[in-house]
N, C-alpha and C positions, 0 to 999 in steps of 0.2 A: 295447347296440345298439338295442333298442326305444326307449330314451329319445332317442337321437340321431335316429332316424327320425321320432319324434313331433315333436321340436324342428324338424327340417328341414321337416316338413309344416306346422307352425305358421307358420314363416317364409314358406313358399311361399303359403299361404292369405292371410297378412297382406299380402304383396307384391301379390297379385292384388286384394285388397280396396282397398288404398290407390290402386292404379292406376285402378280403377273410380271411386272417390270423387273423385279429382283430375281425372278427365275430365268430371265433372258439376258440380264445385264449383271455382270459380276462386279460388285462394289465391296471393297474390303471390309468396311465397318459393318455393312449389312450382313456379310457372310459371318463375321464374328458374332453378331447378334443372333443369327440363326444357330450357330454352333452352341451358344449358351442356352438357347431355348430347347433345342432338339437333342443335344448330347450331354447335357450337364444336369446335375441335381445338387441340392444343398447337402453339405456334410454336417453331422452333429458336432464335429470337432472344429471349433472356431479357428484353429491354427491350420486347418486344411481348407475350410470355407466351402469348397465345392469339389465334386468328383464326377467322373463319367457315369452315365447311365449304363448299367450292364445290358449287353445285347442290343444296343441302340445303333442306328445308322443314319447317315445324312449325306447329301451331295453338297460339298462345300468347295468353293474356288474351282469348280469344275471337276472335282475329284471325289470319288466315293470314300467315305470314312466309316469304318465299321469298328464298333467297340465289342470286345469279347465279354464273356460272362463274369469276369472279375474287374471290368471297368477299364481295360487297357486297349489301345489301338494296336493289337497284335493278335497272332493266332492263339489258340488255347494251349496253355501249358499245364501239365499236372503239378499239383502242389507237392506231391511226393518226389523225393530225389531219385535220380537214376545215376548211371555212370557218367553222364555228361557234365562237363564243366559248366557252371551256371553263373551268369552275370546279369545284374539288373542295371539298366540305364535310367537315371532320374533326370528330369529336365522339364522345360516349358514347351511352348508351341513349336520351337525349332526341333526339339527331340521328338515331339509328337509326329512331326512331318507335315506341318500345315502347308497345304497347296500342292503336295506331291503324292504320288501313289505310294501305298505302303511298301511295295517292293523296291521303291527308289529311295527310301529313307536311309540315312547313314547308319541307323541302328540295324536295319536289315542287311545292308551291304557289309557292315563289319561282321555280323553274324555269319554270313556266307563265307567270308574270308577266313575267319577263325576256324570254321568247320573244315577248311582245307588242311588245317594243321592238326586239329584234334576234334572229337565230338564235343559240341558245346551248344548251350542255349543262351540267347541274349533276350531278356524280357524288357519290353519297352513300357516304362511307367511315365512317359512324357505326357503332360497335360497343358493345354493352353491357359495362359494367364496365371501360371504358377510362379512363385518365387522360391528362394532357397528354403525358407521356413516351411512352406507347404510341401515341397518335395521331400524334405526330411521327415515330416510327420506322416506323410502318405506312406513312405517306406516303412516307418515304425508300425503303422496301423495295418498295412496290407502286404508289405513286401517281405517282412521277416519270416513269414510262414513258408516262403519258398526256399529258405535256407541257402542263399546264394554264396558262392565262393568269393565273389567280387562285386563291388558297387562302383559305378562311374557316374558322377554328377556332372552334367553339362551345363555350365554357367553362362548366362548372358547378361549384358550390361544392366538391364532393367530388373534383374533378380534381386536387387537391393530395394525394390519397392516394398512398402508396408503391405501386409495382408489386408485386403478389403473385407469389410463386414457387409452382409447382405442388407441392402437398402429396404426401407419400408415401402418404397415405390417400385420395387423390382417387378411386381406383377404387371406393370405397364410395358415391360419388355416383351410381353407376349404379343403385343400389337406391332406388326411390321410398319404400319403407318406412323405410329409414334416413334418407333426406332429410326425410321427413315428421316423424319423431320428433325429429330433430336440430333442425329449425326450431322445433318447439314448445319444446324445451329452451332454445334461444337466446332465444325470446320471454320465457320465464319468468325467465331470468337477467337480461334487460334490465329487466324489471319490478321485480325485486328490487334491482337496482342503479340505482334511479331518480335517485340523486344526480348521475348524469352522463347528461343527455338529449342529443338529437340536436344541439341548439344548442351545447352544450359540446363535443361531438365534432367538429363542423365548425370551431369556433373554434380548437381545439387543433391542427388541421391547419396553421395559419398562424403558430404561434409561431416564434421566431427560428431554433431549431435543428431544426425539423421536417424529416425527410429527404424526405418526399414533396413539400413545397413547394420545397425546394432542387432536387429533380429536375425539377419543373415549370418553374422559372425557367431551368434549364439547357436544357431542351427548347425553351422559347420562343426562346432565343437561337440554338440550333442551327437551328430552323425558319426563323427570320429570315435567317440566313446562307445556308442552302440556297436559299431563295427569291430572295434578293438576287443570288446568283451566277448565277441562271438567268433573271433578269428577270421573276419571278413576283410579282404583287401579293399581299401578305399582310395579312389582317385578322383580328381576334378579336372575337367577340360574346359577352358575358357573359349567360348565361341565369339567370333568377331561380329560387330555391328557392320552391316554391309553397305551403308550409304557412302562412306568415304574410307577407302582402304589405304591409299597413299597418304602419308602424313596423318596417320590415324589419330582422330581427335580425342580418343579415350585412353591414351597411354598412361596418363596419371592415375585414372580410376582403376584400370586393370593392374597397374603396378601396386596399388593399395591392396587389391584382392590377392595378388601373388605374394606380397609381403606378409599378409596375414596367414595365408596357407603355409608358407615356408616357415614362419615363426612357430607354427603349431604342428609342424611335422606332417603336413598333409601333402602327399604327392600330387603334382599338378602339371598341366601343360597349357600354355597360351598359344592358341592357333593363329592369332592375329599376324605374327610375322610371316607366316606362310602365304598370306594374301597381300603382302605389302606392295607387290608389283602390279596389282590389278588396277589398270587405269580406267576401266569401264565397269564399275561394280554393278550397274543396273542389269548387266547381262546375267547376273547371278540371282536376280530377284524373281519371285513368283509372278509378280505383275507390276506394271508401271507405278501403281500406287501402293505396293506392298513389298517391303524389303525383306521378307522372309526368304531363306535360301530355297532356290529351285532345285530341280533334279541335278543339274550340273554342279551346283554348290554342295549338295549332299554328297556327290561323288568325291569332291575335293576334301570335304571334312572327313569322310571315311578313310581316304588315302592317307591324310596327314595324321589322323588319330590312331590308326590301326596298330602300329608298332609300339605306341605308348600304352594302349589298352591291353595289348596282347603281344609282348615282344617275343621274337623267336618262335619257338614251337612248344612253349611250356605246357 
């Protein structure tokens, strides 16, 4: 009994120590774990897997993240239509604006610029750890009620990952102590298995029989049909992976995405060529261990995508 009490006491002290440490030291994987714990809940739709908790908030990567009453990192929007042109942005953590203030996200910047041309609303459906399948089904489940004029899906290289199902051990993620040591173990395993780096991992997502890529293509076609049936303009913007921008290592993979979209009549823009002269991509990262776009990168994305999303003054 004394041994058990001592062990539980050790675990409790360790949990408190890790929570204090991770509140004063920003570690990307721990911030992502906190994001999952504090801002997400399971979805009853297995093709969505998880959604944001309505009216939740957390401080992540040194930035306040607030979720509105409909589960979006955005201000409140009425469901009822008004005279304003309405666009919905779909995407993952890049569209969410991971690591940057809400007003610095490319979604908010584009909305501001469009409003200089005509009254408009851009609603941000971006969610961390989403893929194309999840983004499409979230739009069908929650976005259609907003009756948008236009939908823009922002695609990232890992959006061809398969949708993960909730693990029976997911309750362990509530412990920061366990999350901390598990993340350290994953890092060690990754270093030992250096024969397969992130470039190999992303390339493997697009091999012919990859289930995630097949699901992504199916989702693109479903999203196209849903939008076509309702007279909604659909566009796709391909966002670059920011670790290496000169001699971009994923040209083949993005060419496969572009070829598929073109063959199926889906209007799209690859932003990668706009970044090809960037010799120091780390200056565009949120943190040295986190290649998500920072505020400077969001400004560039907004600048390069604006006239595609909203050409002229339509």
